[in-house]
C-alpha positions in Angstrom: 41.3 81.1 234.6 41.3 81.1 231.0 43.6 79.1 229.0 45.9 80.8 226.7 46.8 79.2 223.3 50.3 78.7 224.4 49.5 75.4 226.0 49.0 73.6 222.7 51.7 71.3 221.5 53.2 72.6 218.3 54.3 70.3 215.5 57.4 70.3 213.6 56.8 71.7 210.1 58.6 70.5 207.1 61.1 73.1 206.0 60.0 75.3 203.2 62.5 74.9 200.4 63.3 77.5 197.8 62.6 76.4 194.2 65.4 75.1 192.2 67.0 77.6 189.8 66.0 77.4 186.2 69.4 76.4 185.0 69.6 73.5 187.5 66.2 72.2 186.3 67.4 72.6 182.6 70.4 70.5 183.3 68.5 67.9 185.1 65.9 67.6 182.3 68.7 67.3 179.7 70.7 64.6 181.7 67.4 62.6 182.1 66.5 62.9 178.4 70.1 61.9 177.3 70.0 58.9 179.6 66.7 57.8 178.0 68.0 58.2 174.5 71.3 56.3 175.3 69.3 53.4 176.9 67.0 53.3 173.7 70.0 53.3 171.4 71.7 50.5 173.4 68.6 48.3 173.2 68.1 49.0 169.5 71.8 48.3 168.9 71.5 44.9 170.9 68.5 43.9 168.7 70.3 44.7 165.4 73.3 42.8 166.6 71.4 39.6 167.5 69.6 39.9 164.1 73.0 40.1 162.3 74.5 37.3 164.2 71.5 35.1 163.6 71.9 35.6 159.8 75.6 34.9 160.1 75.1 31.7 161.9 72.5 30.7 159.4 75.0 31.2 156.4 77.7 29.3 158.4 75.5 26.3 159.1 74.6 25.6 155.5 76.7 22.7 154.1 79.3 23.7 151.5 79.4 21.7 148.4 82.9 20.4 147.6 84.2 22.5 144.8 86.4 20.9 142.2 88.7 23.3 140.5 87.9 23.5 136.9 90.8 23.1 134.5 91.3 26.4 132.8 92.8 26.2 129.3 95.8 28.4 129.0 95.0 31.5 126.8 97.5 32.5 124.2 99.5 35.2 125.9 100.8 38.1 123.8 104.5 38.4 123.6 105.9 41.2 125.5 108.1 43.5 123.6 111.4 43.6 125.8 113.3 45.7 123.3 111.2 48.6 124.2 113.2 51.2 126.1 111.6 53.0 128.9 112.0 56.8 129.2 113.9 57.8 132.5 111.6 59.0 135.2 114.0 61.8 136.1 115.7 63.9 133.5 119.2 65.2 133.5 118.3 68.6 134.9 116.3 67.1 137.6 119.2 64.8 138.6 121.5 67.8 138.6 119.3 69.8 140.8 118.8 67.0 143.1 122.6 66.4 143.4 122.9 70.3 144.0 121.1 69.7 147.3 123.9 67.7 148.6 126.7 69.8 150.3 129.6 67.8 149.2 128.5 67.9 145.5 127.5 71.5 145.8 130.8 72.5 147.1 132.7 70.8 144.4 130.4 72.2 141.6 129.5 75.5 143.1 129.6 77.5 139.8 127.3 75.0 138.0 124.8 74.8 140.9 124.6 78.4 142.2 124.1 81.0 139.5 123.9 84.2 141.4 125.8 85.3 144.7 123.7 83.6 147.3 123.3 84.3 151.0 121.8 80.8 151.6 124.6 78.9 150.0 127.9 80.9 150.6 130.9 80.0 148.4 133.1 77.4 150.0 136.2 78.8 151.4 139.5 77.3 152.5 139.7 76.3 156.2 142.5 78.1 158.4 144.3 74.7 158.4 144.4 74.5 154.6 146.3 77.7 154.1 149.6 76.0 154.8 152.4 78.4 155.7 150.8 81.5 154.3 150.7 84.1 157.0 149.2 87.5 156.5 150.1 90.5 158.7 147.3 91.5 160.9 146.3 95.1 160.8 147.4 97.1 163.9 144.8 99.6 165.0 145.9 102.5 167.2 143.5 104.5 169.6 144.0 108.2 169.4 142.5 111.0 171.4 142.5 114.3 169.5 142.8 117.3 171.9 142.5 120.4 169.6 143.2 123.5 171.4 141.9 126.7 170.0 144.7 129.1 169.3 142.9 132.4 169.7 
């Protein structure tokens, strides 16, 4: 009998993987490059820091000479003219406008503060409690149904 090729032992083949998409490869390359740049920056920053610390320590280790404060002769100071009057920072018109922003002052001086009839600042009216015993008649309104019949 002739042997068929079926008797041979078949090996397990490695699975065939589909290539990674271009976007995934791009992101992987970007992250790898960013990691490399950050590591390089960290190392350079550490070198600069050590260099600056070394300079700082060298300056700190130098002995400081005792300094004696030198006596300074007092210079002749010019007399300050106190009689000079300073101009006020706020003029009367500005102070009046500022006071008009407060409700109590605006209510008492309404005609001075508000020139035209204003919808923003209405004229202050008396409260119902301030009227005393003045009682006005309330208008009486009647409902009426007009049924007009045509006389033909």
